[in-house]
C-alpha positions, -999 to +999 in steps of 0.1 A: -109-708-302-086-683-295-088-667-258-092-630-271-084-607-307-060-583-302-061-552-320-026-535-328-037-503-337-054-493-308-043-517-279-075-528-275-085-565-261-117-575-276-129-609-256-148-631-276-160-649-246-194-643-250-194-657-289-202-690-304-169-712-310-172-709-343-174-676-348-145-679-326-128-700-346-135-682-380-121-649-360-090-665-353-082-668-390-083-629-389-060-629-359-037-649-365-034-640-404-042-598-402-030-589-367+001-609-353+019-602-385+015-565-377+030-567-342+064-587-354+069-560-377+066-533-349+088-555-326+109-556-349+112-516-357+112-510-324+141-533-326+153-514-349+147-484-339+164-489-308+198-499-320+196-469-341+188-448-313+222-466-296+242-457-325+229-421-329+233-417-290+272-425-296+275-407-322+261-373-302+275-378-273+304-354-283+274-331-287+258-330-252+270-292-253+260-268-276+279-251-301+277-219-279+288-239-247+258-247-231+246-276-221+218-293-246+183-287-230+169-321-239+186-341-207+162-370-202+141-391-225+103-388-220+084-425-213+061-435-240+032-461-228+026-491-246+001-474-265+023-449-274+049-470-284+025-485-307+024-460-327+059-455-332+063-485-341+033-488-370+052-461-391+037-457-426+018-491-420-006-471-399-031-466-426-033-497-434-037-513-399-067-486-394-086-501-430-075-537-418-088-534-384-123-517-395-125-541-426-119-573-402-143-560-378-172-553-403-164-590-419-165-605-383-197-589-375-213-601-409-201-638-406-211-637-372-247-622-377-250-648-403-244-678-379-266-662-350-297-650-371-299-644-409-294-614-424-307-589-397-288-603-373-260-596-402-260-564-405-263-555-363-237-576-357-210-562-387-222-525-375-219-530-337-183-547-348-174-526-375-178-494-356-158-509-322-133-508-347-137-477-356-141-461-318-104-483-313-091-467-343-096-428-326-089-437-297-054-449-315-050-415-334-054-395-298-020-418-285-005-408-322-010-372-308+001-376-276+034-398-288+044-375-317+057-348-296+072-368-269+093-390-298+102-357-307+119-347-276+132-382-272+149-375-308+165-347-299+181-355-265+216-346-262+214-321-292+215-291-296+189-275-309+206-253-336+216-289-354+181-299-360+173-294-397+136-293-406+145-327-425+147-344-393+117-328-381+093-338-406+107-371-406+099-379-373+065-364-380+053-386-408+064-412-385+031-406-371+011-392-405+020-357-396+031-328-424+029-300-395+032-310-362+034-275-351-001-273-365-011-307-354+003-310-316+011-274-309+015-278-275+037-303-275+063-287-299+057-252-277+072-274-247+102-279-270+110-246-274+102-237-241+127-255-227+152-242-253+147-209-245+149-210-206+186-221-213+193-197-234+182-170-206+219-160-191+216-167-155+226-141-128+251-119-136+262-135-171+256-113-203+235-119-230+259-135-260+242-117-293+233-155-311+204-160-287+177-145-309+191-155-343+192-191-323+159-189-318+145-179-344+163-205-362+148-229-340+113-217-349+117-223-385+128-257-381+103-269-362+076-251-377+063-232-349+043-196-350+050-169-338+018-164-325+024-195-303+063-191-295+050-157-277+034-179-250+065-197-238+084-161-236+052-149-214+054-182-191+091-180-190+090-143-173+061-160-153+085-180-137+109-154-133+086-136-115+078-169-092+112-171-085+114-138-071+084-140-045+091-175-037+128-170-030+118-137-012+159-128-008+168-093-021+198-108-040+180-130-056+149-108-067+180-082-084+190-111-098+154-124-114+150-090-127+182-091-145+169-124-160+136-109-168+154-079-188+178-106-205+142-122-213+129-090-224+155-080-245+159-115-262+125-116-269+124-083-284+151-091-305+137-124-321+106-112-329+116-076-340+104-044-322+075-042-340+057-078-336+072-076-301+050-049-290+022-069-307+029-106-294+047-098-255+021-071-238+050-071-210+032-041-196-004-054-190+007-090-182+040-076-155+029-045-147+067-030-160+061+004-175+073+013-210+102+028-195+116-003-174+113-023-209+138+003-228+159-001-201+159-036-208+165-031-240+192-007-235+211-022-208+219-056-228+221-036-258+247-018-245+266-045-231+269-068-265+276-035-284+304-030-258+315-069-259+317-064-297+337-033-297+365-048-273+366-082-291+372-064-324+398-038-309+385-007-331+387+017-305+420+008-292+435+005-327+412+030-339+408+010-377+383+018-403+370-012-410+366-023-373+347+017-367+326+012-397+316-029-382+313-010-350+286+013-362+265-015-379+264-034-348+252-010-331+223-004-356+217-040-353+211-039-317+190-006-324+209+014-296+208+051-297+237+076-302+239+089-270+242+053-251+267+043-277+285+076-274+287+069-237+306+034-239+326+047-267+342+074-250+345+058-219+362+028-236+389+052-252+391+074-219+397+040-205+427+029-230+438+063-224+440+058-187+455+024-190+485+037-207+487+067-179+484+045-149+515+024-164+536+052-171+532+066-135+541+033-123+578+035-143+574+070-131+569+062-096+597+037-089+622+041-058+653+049-076+685+077-073+680+081-105+645+079-120+646+072-159+614+086-177+623+074-207+594+045-210+570+063-191+571+096-215+568+073-245+539+059-227+524+096-224+530+102-264+509+069-274+482+087-251+488+122-272+489+104-305+463+081-297+440+112-289+452+130-319+439+102-338+402+102-317+402+135-331+406+129-372+382+102-366+355+119-345+323+109-362+332+070-371+314+061-340+290+081-320+314+093-289+346+089-304+362+122-294+393+139-276+396+124-241+406+137-210+411+121-176+380+139-157+361+116-139+382+089-137+400+070-109+434+092-118+417+124-115+422+132-079+458+118-081+470+153-087+509+147-074+517+116-095+501+139-124+520+169-111+551+145-115+543+130-150+542+163-165+571+173-150+593+144-158+581+149-195+590+191-197+624+178-182+630+149-206+613+174-238+642+202-228+674+182-218+691+194-246+688+227-238+656+236-261+623+243-255+608+233-294+572+241-306+566+207-309+568+206-271+549+235-263+519+219-282+525+183-265+529+200-230+493+219-240+477+188-249+490+171-223+478+200-200+439+194-213+440+152-208+453+153-170+426+184-163+454+208-147+451+248-146+468+271-165+488+284-136+493+251-124+510+237-155+531+266-162+543+266-127+557+233-135+570+244-169+585+273-149+604+247-124+613+225-150+627+251-173+646+268-145+660+231-135+671+228-169+688+267-171+706+254-140+722+226-156+728+250-193+747+274-171+765+250-149+778+232-178+788+265-198+803+276-169+827+247-164+834+241-203+848+275-199+820+288-228+815+318-207+851+322-198+863+322-234+831+345-248+836+379-258+799+386-244+788+362-219+755+381-218+748+370-256+756+333-247+733+339-214+706+353-237+713+327-262+703+297-236+673+319-223+662+318-263+658+280-269+649+276-235+621+300-242+632+312-205+620+348-187+648+368-189+639+380-153+640+346-138+676+343-157+686+372-136+671+353-104+685+325-106+721+345-117+718+360-084+710+328-064+742+314-081+765+347-071+745+347-036+756+312-033+792+315-044+796+343-020+784+319+012+808+297-001+838+321+007+825+337+034+822+308+057+854+316+069+842+348+081+866+372+060+875+374+022+912+373+010+919+386-027+911+354-043+883+353-031+875+386-040+888+374-075+864+344-075+835+368-068+847+389-097+846+365-121+812+347-112+799+382-115+813+392-149+805+355-164+768+356-149+766+394-156+754+403-122+745+440-117+763+467-088+731+470-068+726+429-062+761+426-055+761+454-026+728+434-018+744+406-014+776+420+002+755+440+028+738+406+041+763+381+040+793+401+044+776+425+065+761+401+089+796+394+103+804+429+106+770+435+122+777+409+148+808+425+158+791+456+168+764+445+183+788+432+207+804+463+210+774+480+217+761+457+243+791+458+266+782+497+278+798+527+284+819+512+313+836+480+298+837+496+261+876+497+253+897+508+222+902+469+216+864+465+213+866+496+190+899+480+166+880+447+165+851+463+149+873+485+124+896+455+114+867+427+111+849+460+083+885+456+066+878+415+062+849+411+050+856+443+024+830+466+035+825+501+020+823+526+044+783+539+032+773+496+038+793+499+074+777+526+080+741+519+076+749+489+095+765+509+124+735+530+121+710+506+124+725+494+155+732+525+169+691+538+169+683+505+182+706+512+213+694+544+215+659+538+218+662+515+249+677+546+267+649+565+256+624+538+266+636+531+297+635+572+306+600+571+300+593+541+319+605+560+351+569+577+355+559+613+350+570+624+383+605+609+390+627+633+368+657+624+388+659+590+376+646+600+338+684+627+341+702+600+349+687+575+321+694+604+300+730+611+310+744+573+305+728+579+271+751+607+268+777+592+282+772+558+257+772+588+227+805+603+235+821+571+247+811+545+223+792+558+194+811+590+184+844+570+176+829+541+163+811+567+137+845+582+129+865+552+122+838+546+097+833+579+084+868+598+088+849+626+089+854+659+113+838+658+142+812+683+131+801+657+105+797+629+131+784+646+157+754+655+130+752+619+121+747+612+160+718+641+162+701+625+133+701+594+147+689+603+182+663+620+166+648+593+145+654+571+179+631+595+195+604+596+169+606+558+169+599+553+206+574+581+210+555+561+180+560+529+198+543+544+233+515+561+213+509+521+198+508+510+237+484+540+248+461+532+217+463+496+225+455+500+266+426+523+261+408+496+238+414+471+269+404+496+292+370+508+270+363+468+268+367+458+300+344+488+311+317+479+283+321+442+301+312+456+337+280+475+327+261+445+310+241+427+334 
């Protein structure tokens, strides 16, 4: 007699120790003939499956990471118990085994019943053993349902879910007699989907790549999972992210989990579609987030994907028509609004222009004696060309329009912008011509730099003045002005080509003439050669007579003025004919006219007279004797010092000199009176202020 009867289908051990020996011996024929061969087949199938699994592991080892650079979500195998392993090994023989077990139970029960008690016992015992076989089949079928998703999981270990085909899924399901595993054991299939979804949510600051939503949809189709069942996995992942934020209790972790939740919302919405996601994923109700927060999550990820797409294609930088059209289509795919897309596109275009400007500034700021602005200006022309292309392609993408530097890090670097603008102007008109094209470029560059009209005009004037000086110097050195029939026409032609203001040109010419006079006056006198040189410069630069006279009085007159001040400062007693002669000699050496010398002399004499008058008034109202002494000193000073020096200048009769002196004394008296009145007014105000302060408590 066999010690026990084993069911390979249910994994049940039936102990027939209570049965008669004859019954056991007859049952042994069933066991040896029916069950044992099936178990042998099971072990053989398991061995073959293990060998195939090892072979597949070798083939798929390189596929442990997904095509998107992510590790497989299935990194471990799930353990099957012995009954589940039996179910995995049966395969298509399962139904035959079920039938054999039930039929064998009925036959065994009938046979034993006949031995024990005739027909009634045969029926009862047959029914009992048959029912036990059915129960064993039901238990086995439960193990089949639990083993199927585990086998599917183990079959995907190390695999990228994107590489799993529906044929493979169906093949694994057919092993367990399942035509659609997602419907017959949805919890296990959802678990697979859940694990895959978790790996697709970018952690921390990692951005969404864009392929995740389609990958999830493809995976659902591959495993036959309904959207309604898959939605539960999305909600559960959201719960985990919320629990993570609560459990960690860290501010950074809180921010990180919020970002991850936003990415989950975006991926979920895209994989199900906007309309279906609103129905399947009630974020507002479950997680208490507002519609605005959901919209923000969608906008942030969509905007980042849109920016990544444009960066990869280089459409905003190159302004390629095909690239811009593809960008527009991608915007629609990501359901990104025009306003949000416009902000991204404009900032990208602005960033490209900014990079060119920064590169130009770096070249222009190189410390060197002669900075070469060629490369820097070339980059600025790239900015201008790019801005013009932006204007041409305006509307191809939202936000595609000419840019300015306002709002960037370079907007506050006014000195760098000024240097770039000035260098561009100088290089543009270096040949001596301020073209219409240059004017248009400067107008566009001014807008990009955000410069005011006055500021830009001042830079242009400064730069063109520099070029005008260079052109003027070259014309003098080359002899173009000396050989010209009319130097004025040559100067006018230079101004017209440079579009330089004639008044500014006259001012520059005056400065040049003045510089020449200062140079020849370094020796404190003018000889005939100096006079001739000054006359030549005056002719070439078309200097008016009033400018010449002004420069002569200020530069040459300064030498004469110093000598006059020395002569007047010695007083009546120390004044000598030598001082008088020295003044006359200096006047002639610096080539002053009588009128120029008289103007200088009159100014200095008036100051001397005023000092006498002030001294007289300072003596007080009662001391008339002292006042008279001061007045007598002034009379002597006038007669001994001033009158002879005036006569040397005017060369006129004594009556004319006396008239001039009287006029000077009158002017000095009036000026002294005004100063005295002003001093009295100040003193009165001070006294009134002091009185007011004393009255206050």
